[in-house]
Structures are given as C-alpha cells and as structure tokens.
ROKEMI-403703 format. One record per residue (C-alpha): residue in one letter; x, y, z. Coordinates in steps of 0.02 Angstrom, whole numbers, plus 50000, padded with zeros to 5 digits. Example, Ala and Ser with C-alpha at 12.3 -4.5 7.8 and 13.67 -1.06 7.14 Angstrom:
BEGIN
A506154977550390
S506844994750357
REM end
This chain:
BEGIN
M541334113037087
K541164132037084
R539894131137226
L541094120837331
L542514133337305
F541334147737352
L540854139237514
L542664135737558
A543114153937528
L541764159737647
S542344147737781
A544134154337778
P544654165037930
A544564184037906
G546184192637855
T546934177837762
G547024175237577
A546204161237484
Q547014144337523
P547094130337395
P546194114737443
P547264101437529
S548084088737420
D547134074337495
A545424082737458
P544514073837323
V544394082437159
F542844080437052
A542694083836871
D541134094836881
E539764100337001
E538554087136947
S539754073437001
V539924079737182
P539114067337299
E537654073837399
A538454068037561
G540044078137529
L539024094037494
L538054092337654
E539654089637755
S540414105337677
E538914115937721
Q538944109237898
A540784113537912
L540394131037849
F539154134037989
E540324126838119
N541734137838056
Q540644153438063
N540124149538241
S541944146938295
G542564162938211
S542764180438280
A541154186738198
D539634187838309
P538454173538288
I536864176938195
E535384177038309
L533664175238239
E532234183038335
E530474177838313
I529444193138281
E527694191538336
E526464201138237
P525194210438343
D523464203538346
T522324212638231
I520644217038310
R519214221938199
V517934232638283
E516284236038201
T515314250638266
N513524255738237
V513344273138306
R511774283638290
V511994302238310
Q510494312838356
V510594330238286
T509614343538379
Q509284359838294
Q509604374138413
T508574389838401
P509654405438382
P509574417138533
E508864431238429
E507384420338382
L507064415638564
N506884434038608
E505634437438472
E503944443938531
P502434432838501
A501434436438347
T500104449838370
P498344442538365
K497314446638213
G496134461338224
T494274459338258
Y492904466938150
F491274460738228
L490494461338400
A489024454138495
E488484461938659
L487304457738801
Y486984470238942
A485724471039084
G485384483039227
L484184495739302
N483144510739251
F483204524239384
H482464540239310
E480594543939324
G480304527339407
L481214511139438
G481294496039326
G482384484939223
A483384487839064
G484374477138946
H484914475638766
L485664463738639
L486734471838505
V487774465838358
G488944476338255
A490304477238125
G491704489538098
G493524493238134
R494804507038119
R495744514637976
A497584510637954
G498574521438074
G496974528038151
F496594530738335
L494714527738344
R493684512538301
F491974514538220
Y490584501638228
L488854501138153
V487784492738286
G485984487438298
G484864476538403
L483474474838528
G483154483438695
V481904480238834
T481324493138961
T480124492139108
V479734505939231
A478484509139372
Q478244524439482
D477044531639609
F476464549739620
R476074555439796
L475454571939864
G475564574840053
G475944556540077
V474354551639987
L474464541039830
Q473824551139684
A474274540239535
R475284525139483
E476084522339313
E476814506839229
R477674506139060
R478454492438955
A479394494838792
L480234484338659
D481534494638566
L482214491738390
M483764502538364
I485244505338252
G486654517838261
L488504521838277
R489724517138416
I491464524838430
Y492874517138534
A494384526438600
P495814517938695
V496274525038865
F497744514738928
G498164496338926
P496584486038902
F495384500238950
R494314509038821
I492884521338824
F491474522238699
V490024533238651
E488544528638544
A487004536538469
L485544525338418
T483874528538339
G482384518038293
G480674514138359
A479904507738520
Y478304498238547
V477674505438712
G476264499538825
S475674510938966
N474514508839116
L474004523639222
L472954522539380
R472274538939453
S470894541839579
G470224524539549
D470184526739361
R471314516739242
W471944521639072
Q472854510038954
G473674511638785
S475034504438671
D475794510138509
W477424512638411
S478404528238450
P480034535938387
L481564532038492
G483184540738531
H484514532338637
F486194539738689
A487504530938793
F489314530938848
G490304517638938
L491944510038993
Q492594492938941
V494094482438988
R494754469538865
V495034454538978
L495364443038829
H495694445838647
Q493904440338611
L493034446738769
S492704463538851
L491774467639012
G491024484639040
L489804497139114
R488584507539010
F487554522939054
G486104526738939
Y484754539738917
R483194535138822
I481914547038746
T480254541238675
R478384544338682
D476914533338725
P475014533838699
L474734542038869
Q476084555138848
E474934570238831
F473784564938973
R475264562139090
E476074578839050
G474414587839072
A474204580039243
G475994584539291
L476554566439302
G478174567739202
R478714565539021
G479114547039018
R481004547838992
T482154535039071
A483984533739117
S484844517039141
M486444509339204
T486884492139136
A488354480239140
G488804465839028
A489994457538907
T490514460538728
W491204446738617
H492414451938478
F492724441238326
REM end
C-alpha cells in the first residue's frame, strides 16, 4: 500500500499538494493483497503522466564504448658506441724500438786496382734513454777482389790479382740527420785471409796467408720502413798479404783498397 501511495505522489502535477485517492479507488488492506495487474497499471500510468507533464522527457542515449586495440610490439634497438672526438684525433701508437740489425751490401773497389766488394754484417745495440746517438756492436764477413796492371811507357810491366776473405768485428754509431735520414760511422778490426798473384816479366809469384785487418767506413741511410733501411757506404780497408814486401820493393803499391757499396739493413 505504501508503494502505491508513493507512486501516486510522484505522478501528481508539480506545484500541487498531495491529493487523496478518489473514493471509487479500491482500498486494499496491505501491500501483499494488491493484485499484480493493478500494480502494473499504476506504473504504466506513472510513465504516461510523466511524459504528459511539463518536465522534459528522459532520453536515454546509448553510449558506445570505443574499441580497444591491443598492439604488441617487438622492437630491437641497436646501440652503437660512438668514439669521442678526442680519441679520434689521437696519434697512432709509436712502433716499438729495434735492437738488432742484419745488413747486406755490395759494390766496387776502386783504389789500387778495380774489383768487387761486399759484406754481411749482424749487430745488436740501441741508444740510452734520452740519448741522441745509437751504438751497435757489429760483426760479420767481407769479400774483396782486386786486379791492376802496372805499365811503363805503355808497356805492361806487371799484373797483380788479390782475393781476400775478411772476418771483422767493431763498433757502429748512428746519428739522425732529419726525417728518416741517418749517417753512421764504424771502425772494424779482425783478420783477412789473402791470396795474391803477381806476374812480372814473365815470372809469376803466388802466396796466401792470414793478415791483420783494419776497416773504416761511413755512410748514409734512409729508413724507408720501420724494419728496413737503404743506404750507401764508403769504406777504406788496410791489410797486408804474403807479397807485400816484394810489391813495395818493386814500387807496385801497398795493397790498400777503397770501396763504395750499397745495400739494405733490416732492423728487428
């Protein structure tokens, strides 16, 4: 019954007080005894009354929910480490120093006859910290050949031939000039096995023996690679041979030779 009265109150026009139900309206003892058909008719009347009243009708809008899209991504990011500019401008590392050398030179003898000259040297050394010069202990083998004619008034008086195998050891000193250019001097000593042939007035003398040796040289080298130098070398060789006294007595010279050689030096 209370529910029915509440619905009737809501259906009353605005601005008017509550009106008692008409006398011909059925009265029920309690809410449970209200027929279902009467309740439905009352609710329908309520909605019709609301629609016919001054209040704006209630409009219901259908709200569409936006579609939900699920996107799965699988992104791989490549990270590149950039070198700082100061590291790009760094100078390349200085090559390690070298302490050993091997050298092969060949050339000509041109003093007191003409012939060939050559040597094979190995050495070890270096320079002191903060020093200017480089010092090497070198040693090796040398080969010398020479031949000369002695003429008087255009007439052949004598002919000499000498061959020598030198064993030598000594000191070489390097000094830088500029850039890759360096000069060097060396002093070597040792022994030479010398063979001599002398032809004079149809007579021939021969002899061979060991003799003391002194060899002095200077040269210029250019370091074309860290491990390779090319250079020129001028040497002066002093020794004796078995025919030394006979040759000097005959005025045929003292048997000294000068040489100019060129070659390569490997540094390691």
